[in-house]
C-alpha positions in Angstrom: -9.4 25.8 -15.3 -6.0 27.3 -15.7 -5.2 26.4 -12.1 -6.3 22.8 -12.7 -4.1 22.5 -15.8 -1.2 23.6 -13.6 -1.9 20.8 -11.2 -2.0 18.3 -14.1 1.5 19.6 -15.2 2.8 19.2 -11.7 1.5 15.6 -11.6 3.1 15.0 -15.0 6.4 16.4 -13.8 6.5 14.1 -10.8 5.8 11.0 -12.8 8.2 11.9 -15.6 11.0 12.4 -13.1 10.2 9.1 -11.5 10.0 7.3 -14.9 13.4 8.7 -15.8 14.8 7.4 -12.5 13.3 3.9 -13.1 14.8 3.7 -16.6 18.2 4.2 -15.0 17.6 1.4 -12.5 16.2 -0.9 -15.2 19.4 -0.5 -17.2 21.4 -2.0 -14.3 19.3 -5.2 -14.4 17.6 -5.5 -17.8 17.0 -9.3 -17.4 15.0 -8.8 -14.2 12.9 -5.9 -15.6 12.2 -7.8 -18.8 10.5 -10.4 -16.5 8.9 -7.8 -14.2 8.4 -4.7 -16.2 7.5 -1.5 -14.5 6.0 1.4 -16.4 4.6 4.5 -14.6 3.3 6.6 -17.4 0.6 4.8 -19.3 -3.1 5.2 -20.0 -5.6 3.3 -17.9 -8.2 1.1 -19.6 -11.4 2.9 -20.2 -13.4 0.2 -18.5 -11.3 0.4 -15.3 -11.9 4.2 -15.2 -15.6 3.7 -15.8 -15.9 1.3 -12.9 -14.2 3.7 -10.6 -16.1 6.7 -11.7 -19.4 4.9 -11.5 -18.7 4.1 -7.9 -17.1 7.3 -6.6 -17.2 11.0 -7.5 -13.5 11.8 -7.5 -11.5 15.1 -7.5 -10.4 16.0 -11.0 -6.7 15.9 -10.3 -7.0 12.4 -8.7 -9.0 11.2 -11.6 -6.3 12.6 -14.0 -3.7 10.7 -11.9 -5.6 7.4 -12.2 -6.0 7.8 -16.0 -2.2 8.4 -16.5 -0.7 6.2 -13.8 -1.6 2.6 -13.6 0.6 0.6 -11.1 0.1 -3.1 -11.1 1.8 -4.8 -8.2 3.9 -1.7 -7.7 5.3 -0.8 -4.3 7.8 1.7 -3.1 10.4 1.6 -0.3 11.8 4.9 0.8 13.3 6.5 3.9 9.7 7.4 4.9 7.8 4.3 3.8 8.5 0.6 4.4 6.5 -0.9 1.6 4.0 1.5 0.2 1.4 0.2 -2.3 0.0 2.9 -4.6 -3.3 1.9 -6.1 -4.2 2.4 -9.7 -7.6 2.2 -11.5 -7.4 -1.6 -11.8 -6.7 -2.3 -8.1 -8.2 0.6 -6.1 -11.4 -1.4 -5.4 -9.4 -4.2 -3.8 -7.3 -1.6 -2.1 -10.4 -0.7 0.0 -10.6 -4.2 1.5 -10.0 -4.2 5.3 -10.6 -0.5 5.5 -13.9 0.8 4.1 -15.0 -2.6 2.9 -15.0 -6.0 4.5 -15.0 -8.7 1.8 -15.9 -11.4 4.3 -19.1 -9.8 5.5 -19.7 -7.7 2.4 -20.2 -4.7 4.7 -18.5 -1.4 5.5 -16.8 -1.4 9.0 -18.7 0.8 11.5 -15.6 2.7 12.6 -14.4 3.8 9.2 -15.2 7.3 7.9 -17.6 6.6 5.1 -16.2 9.3 2.7 -12.5 8.2 3.0 -11.1 6.5 0.0 -7.8 4.6 0.4 -5.4 5.5 -2.4 -2.3 3.9 -0.9 -1.2 1.9 2.1 2.1 1.3 3.9 2.2 -1.9 5.9 -1.4 -1.5 6.8 -1.3 2.3 7.4 -3.8 3.8 4.9 -3.4 7.0 3.0 -6.8 8.5 2.0 -8.6 11.3 0.4 -11.9 12.6 1.8 -14.5 12.4 -1.0 -16.8 14.8 0.9 -14.4 17.5 0.0 -13.3 18.8 -3.4 -9.6 18.8 -2.7 -6.9 16.1 -2.4 -5.7 16.5 1.2 -4.1 13.3 2.2 -5.0 11.7 5.5 -3.3 8.8 7.2 -3.6 6.8 10.5 -1.8 4.0 12.2 -3.5 0.7 11.9 -3.7 -1.8 14.7 -4.4 0.7 17.5 -8.1 -0.2 17.9 -9.3 3.1 16.5 -8.6 5.1 13.3 -7.0 8.3 14.5 -6.6 10.2 11.2 -4.4 13.3 10.7 -3.3 15.3 7.7 -0.2 13.9 6.1 0.0 16.1 3.0 -1.8 19.1 1.8 -2.5 17.7 -1.7 -1.9 14.9 -4.1 1.2 16.4 -5.7 2.9 16.7 -2.3 2.1 13.1 -1.6 3.5 12.0 -5.0 6.7 13.9 -4.3 7.1 12.1 -1.0 6.6 8.5 -2.4 7.8 8.4 -6.0 11.4 7.9 -5.1 12.9 4.5 -4.2 14.9 4.2 -1.1 18.4 5.4 -1.6 18.1 6.0 -5.3 21.0 8.4 -5.2 23.1 5.5 -4.0 22.3 3.2 -6.9 25.2 4.4 -9.1 27.7 3.7 -6.4 26.1 0.6 -4.9 24.8 -1.4 -7.9 25.0 -4.7 -6.1 22.7 -3.6 -3.2 19.8 -6.0 -2.8 17.0 -6.3 -0.2 16.1 -9.4 1.8 12.5 -10.4 1.7 10.5 -12.3 4.3 7.1 -13.8 5.1 5.8 -13.7 8.6 3.2 -16.3 9.5 1.2 -16.9 12.7 1.4 -20.6 13.4 -0.5 -20.8 16.7 -2.2 -18.9 19.5 0.9 -18.9 21.7 0.9 -18.0 25.4 -2.0 -15.6 25.2 -4.7 -16.5 22.8 -6.7 -13.3 23.4 -3.8 -11.1 22.6 -3.2 -13.1 19.4 -6.9 -12.8 18.4 -6.7 -9.0 19.1 -3.6 -8.7 16.9 -5.4 -10.6 14.0 -8.5 -8.5 14.4 -6.6 -5.3 14.1 -4.3 -6.6 11.3 -7.2 -7.7 9.1 -9.8 -5.2 10.4 -12.3 -8.0 11.1 -14.5 -9.1 14.0 -13.5 -11.6 16.7 -15.4 -14.4 15.0 -13.4 -13.9 11.8 -10.2 -13.5 13.7 -10.9 -16.8 15.5 -11.5 -18.5 12.1 -8.2 -17.1 10.8 -6.4 -18.4 13.9 -7.9 -21.9 13.5 -6.7 -21.9 9.9 -3.1 -21.3 10.6 -0.5 -20.9 9.3 -1.7 -17.3 8.7 0.3 -14.9 6.5 0.4 -11.6 8.3 3.3 -9.9 6.4 5.3 -10.2 3.1 7.9 -7.7 2.4 11.4 -6.3 3.1 13.3 -7.2 6.3 12.6 -3.9 8.1 8.9 -4.5 8.0 9.3 -8.1 8.9 11.3 -7.1 12.0 8.5 -4.8 13.1 5.9 -7.5 12.8 8.2 -10.0 14.5 8.7 -7.7 17.5 4.9 -7.3 17.9 4.3 -11.0 17.7 7.1 -11.6 20.3 5.5 -9.0 22.5 2.1 -10.8 22.6 3.6 -14.3 22.8 2.2 -15.6 19.6 3.6 -18.6 17.8 5.0 -17.5 14.5 7.4 -18.3 11.7 9.8 -15.9 10.0 10.6 -17.2 6.5 13.1 -15.7 4.1 11.8 -15.7 0.5 13.1 -15.0 -2.9 12.4 -11.8 -4.8 10.3 -13.8 -7.3 8.1 -15.1 -4.4 7.8 -11.6 -3.0 6.6 -10.2 -6.3 3.9 -12.9 -6.7 0.5 -12.0 -5.5 
């Protein structure tokens, strides 16, 4: 029990450090953060926790994290992550969509490890814990390769939090207060020169079957990315490589933050 309490303290320390950093950032643009508040340290609603615990048996330290850290539409951009979404108690169920749950067929994909719970994702790359274990080893895999080839990214939840809870270039904020990111949408607008390659891309991007990929393609324009310019450039390069018709559209920060 003493060891577990130490883990809780380590989680608290990471979150407190990040909250302090956020408060400094918020002071630089109080008008924006009044409209889009961000609070890391807060109590989850009891109902949200009950829904999660009724569905999964979670490691104690991860459950503690969910109870005390409730990100709503929170994402992080660091030197390691392009646009990492960290799921809280309210959105972790939806965070499974496209990985261990297909909302279209209401089924679990055959190639997904049944005990893997997605706790975060970075441009489609999942970060998971294995619920068949009692620890919080963090596994990840690259999406869009045709198979899920998982490997260990971090030895535990605390290491993962240390890696992600730091905005890109935070140390530079004090000397570069006017720095802003450009945000983009990337939409597939047509099959392009090779319909099969475009269908394969859609299938991998949305973790769906060919029938659903075909339905998506027939309903273009299809949004395949929304985020910062670096991620948009990566998706654009892939679409160029397969010859798909696409549109790269610059958007405002307000539009980016909308769900």
